N, C-alpha and C positions, 0 to 999 in steps of 0.2 A: 800130980803136978797141978800147979795153978797157973790161970792165964794172968800174965803179967798186967801191971798197970799201964795204960797207953796214954801217953802225952801226945794228944792230937796235933799240937803245933810242932812237935818234933818229927812226927810222921809227915806232916805237910811239908816241912822243910826239906826232909830226906827225898821226898817225892820230886820236889822243885829241883833239888840238886842234880837228880839224874837228867832232867831237861836242860839245865845249863851245860853240864857236862857233854850230854849228847849233841847239843847244838854245836858245840866247840869240836867235839870229836869227829863227828860226821859232816864237817863243814869242808868247804873246798881248800881252806887253809891246812887241814890236817888230812883225814883220811877217806872222805866220801868217794873221790875219783878212784883210788885204789880199790875200795871196797866194792863199788860199782862194776869195775872191770872184772875183779875176780868172782863176783857173784852172779854174773851174767845177766844181771837186771839193767835193761835200758834206762837211761835218765828219765825219759818222758813217762814210763811204766812206774818208775820209783816215785817221781812226783806226783802222778795220778793216785796213787794209794797211799799218800803221805797222811792225809787226814785220818783215814781209817787206822792206819799203823800208829799214829801218836795216841789215838783213843785207847788202842790197845796197850800201849805204853803207860798210860795213867793207871789202867788197871793193874798191869804187871809191877810197875815201881810201887804202888800202894801194897800190893800183896807182899812185895819182898821187904819193905819197909816194916810191915806188921810182923812178919815171920822173923826178920832179923833182930827186931826189937824183943821178941819172945825168947830168942835165943841168947842174946846179950843178957837178960835178965835171969834166964835159967842157969846161965854159966856163973852168974855172980860177978861178971865184969863190971868194973868201975873205973872210970878215967878214961882218957882218951887212948892210951896205949893198949888197954885191954879191949876196948871196942874195935880198934884197928885188928888187932890179933884175931878176934872172933870172926869179923868180916873176912880176913885172910883165909882162915880154916874153912869158913862157909864156901868161899870161892874156889878153893882147891878141891874140896870134895863134891860140891854140888853144881858148879858152874864149868869150871876149867875141865875137869875130867869128863862131863858130859859133852862139852863143845869139841873137845879133842877127838873123841869117838865120832862124832857126828861130822866133823871136817874129814877125819880119815875115810869113812865110808863114802863121802861125797867126792873124794879125790880132789879136794880143793888144796891150794897152796898153804904152807905153814902160815904165810902173812896174813891169809884170811882169817886163821885162828888167832893170830896175834892181835889182829885189829878188833875182832868181836870180843875175844876174852880179855884183852886189855882194857876195852870200855867197860866190861862187867866188873873187872877188879877195881877200877878207879871209882865207879859209881857204888860199889859196895862198901870201899874204903870211906868214902863221903858220907854214906848212910851210917856206917859203924861210928865214925866220929861224931855226928850229929847225934845219934841216939844214945850213945854211952855218955857224952857230956851234958846233953840236955835231958835231963830226967824228969 
């Protein structure tokens, strides 16, 4: 297997897309209040650790974009639909399945899984679209 060519502008756009989506997803307008309640994390604690969490997100989103780029190239996926399909398969196999197990063991409500896994699905779909369309 070869390491796929990397379009660093597409990687950067994919990373930025996760922050745009995350800013909306975990906003008061959408799911932050429900997520905070179900996670048991008090708002001041959440806010106090936000800078550190965002730094971790930069590394996480970059790693995800690089790996997804590789998987898209290895699969031979070309075009938007194929990129979305690869991202969906990756989400099912590596994100949703792991999060479901974690949420189950932690005895969290299904809604907690839906918020967290839904965010990851939407971000992976955005990344898949960007990386498959912008070669």
